[in-house]
Structure formats: structure tokens, C-alpha cells
Steps between C-alpha positions, in 0.01 A plus 500: 500500500641844411612725782325816369570725800873404506464457879611216726355157471303335789692221675188276498302558165782657299274781369601869516470663843410871505581731777149532645465120542862417597618324817881455527666221691869395498561695171207340325175666397151355542142598436309552822263224390793265444675569826363181667642202696597221261324249732196640674450797263464761784571862416848597604656827610846610624444355842365159393716405202772240504714445186669174388671543162242638263206378701300697764329358802316616813717446814286204605522305176870587468564357848312181414682457172855614579519543881670263741351154548483274794391495859436851637447665167132438463405867455242492786297257698336220301707541188760234395817605305379273210163689483469690173200698624205271421389514867495884481291506185789576264501312175849392418549477122830349418627561152209728393589836343407809697223692327330826620135439605359743239698557184296816437575648836743755348233625258245516786739716703544736196123549475484643861799729455777246562430488873404243763182522713557585871360210714365741765318761289488337160631803316789502251853513652759683301878484539534836686262384783569126507619298793539121459419272787352149544546443127270785396519879404348746746456884528732649755194630686324155493813312622377495858401235765149377441434504882665808647578710183874525580712585202705194385832419325578184309710384800234573762202327354334166537230387244209264541231415247597790276489762775805673662556557873773644725679235687334586832148471363581185307641340824207611706237377248659199343787392728505232766249548789513401860708559816841648428410632155450880486 
């Protein structure tokens, strides 16, 4: 396929990547819609990506595939080191090529001005006002805790079911309960 814009090529689909839709990682360019884990297909961002050669993974799938194996490296209670994620609902597709979920996603983004929709308010998010967290693009003013409204940073947030929280509210509402737990 001709590279009409003369721009960089996506590391996944090999099509031209234009500035408005570009995500850069380890010197490679990707479409936002192609920047997905090779195994579980979750959206990635700078805090959740792990790179192995030319392949990109979420940290969980990367750890299962390339992390240490053996007793004590089970990645949490109830998970064996030989587990590929089936018990967690992750479909492990060995040898299958990585494909973006919607090949027309780049065209769809162009129709709404080349921007993502904010998960909090639903409005378009443009580059000048964008903050990335929990795998999504947010307005700076919407990037707040869902419970207390405290302003967040990518290092101070916790996400659950598509919503973002400060670490205090997350622990209070979703953390362990009982004597000795705040």
C-alpha cells in the first residue's frame, strides 16, 4: 500500500501514521487504535506498556509470557506460573497475528476531528487538553477522583470498571475490609 503522507508506518498494521493519531513507544510509531496488548488486546499507555523486541504487551501478559517462572512467582494468590491467563478471562492466542479491533478506527477518529472521547464527560479530547490514564484520554479538568473530586496524576490514580479514583478513595471503597485495615 502506498505511503501517501510520507509519514511513519505503524508497528502493527504497517499503514501510515499521521501526527493526530500517533503514539510513540521505543522509537516506533503506532495508531492509537493499534496500541494494544498482543495477548489480551487491552488498550495500552506509557504506564502499562511492556516491550519485547517488536511486540507490545500489557505488564500482566508480559510477566506471564517472559517473567520468571517457578515457586513464588505466581503473580498473586491463586495464579500458577504456568497460567497463561485463562482463569482471569484472558484468551491466549499463540501464533495469531495482532490486528486492531476496528480497521476503520482511524477514519472514525478523523470524522470527529481526530480526537478521542473523554470517558467522564463524553466530549472530544484534543491534544492540548489531553491527559492519558487508565488506558484512556481525559480532559485535564475531568481527570479527577470519581469519589472526592481530587485532581489526579498518572502516578496517583487507581482504576476500577473504567472509572478513576485517588489511591485513598480506592483503598477505602475497594480495598480489604476488617480489623487492622484503614
